[in-house]
C-alpha angles and dihedrals in degrees: 000000000000113000114240115247119254113246115237132187089256095050092045091048091051091051093047092047089057091049099045100043092152095051118127092239093055093044090057091053095245127132095277134252120338114267127194136159113268090224128016110256094022103101098174100065120063137179111231110202111307100304108049144049124204117211117194120195110228096206143010095266091054089046091057091051091047093052091047090049092060091060094040093054089056090051097049099038096083091050098052132079091208130067126267119200118263121221113228093183137006139172138106122321091186131009106301094352117115131216134186126196106209135188112255113242112227117245140050130273135270086257088063105035133039116237114243127217088265088049089056088056087053089054090048088055089051093054092044092048094051090051089053095055107107110249093216092057093047093049090048087063090055098260104159129231115236127200117239113258122247107252091197092055089047091048092055091050091048093050091057091044091049091054090056091047090050090052087054090049091243102116143012103246091199089073090074090060086078087077107065126185090255089049091051089050090052089053096051113133113266124229119255095029100100116131137167107284130192087217094195108065098153121153092260091058095052111081111211128181124220091261091059098255118139105236104176150346122235136202112027095179095111096048114140141169106248148077113015088205088073091068091044087053091049091052091049088058093042103044106007133272098271093052092044093051093046090051093048091048090051087051090057101259117143132223097279100060091038093054092040090054091047093054094042087057094046095050092043094052093049091051094045094052091047092050090051096047090050093051100250096116138028129226141093114319088199092057092045090054091049090051090049090052093048093050092050097051105126122248131193091234090072088081088071106098106157133059132190113251090233096047110137133184126230 
């Protein structure tokens, strides 16, 4: 298998120059617009000037997701109250490896700005809009179905991870005792509740303006048809558990998926920080600790402990 080339500033600039032939920089005969990696160490995503971002797929699997994303964004855009990036050019940057040059959405990220009450309503509209996307149309684009995760299996992993965090004085392992095996069983995903999910709602993918409004959602490559609690969990990590649960409630979700999402987020963040501290994953320990804190913010809904057997979600 041929190794994919490594993007450099020169190779990215040459590609961009061919895509933006009418840009002011090219017209003046200079090198072209400024290009720089979005994040240090991530060589496949580049800022292009102030108005565009270039995303380069590193392998063929990522290329397939990137091409599917182009079609999916067009499908979800009419259903959402927030912006979705628009591709101004797309193709292959190397044999079999896709790229897309997207418009940059104005604003910062949820890691930089707090979400306001109006922003929570924006997130509610996002969750409602995703639920309204016809499953048949999404699956026709190749969006996969994913099975709901076992909260009990995740709970057991998180208990062991929490013990190691406690030994490192990073976390109070007793907090996980709030989720008991019977509680995890009560919060099991119910049949017939699958919806289109973004499945990657991290803080960096939620575009937030300085006034706290949610202006857009980035990176739809991991979208799947499955458990809506996964997006509630993502929002808990991105904007905090109280805001995520309020948004989900505004979107019409009941106590079960809200609490399920809350505990998915809590278990995930405990496991991720443990994996990082023990050298199994890379990333920012500061961000992982912030995500852990967000997911463990208390909410009033946690007092709900019983559900009717026939409870259904909209």
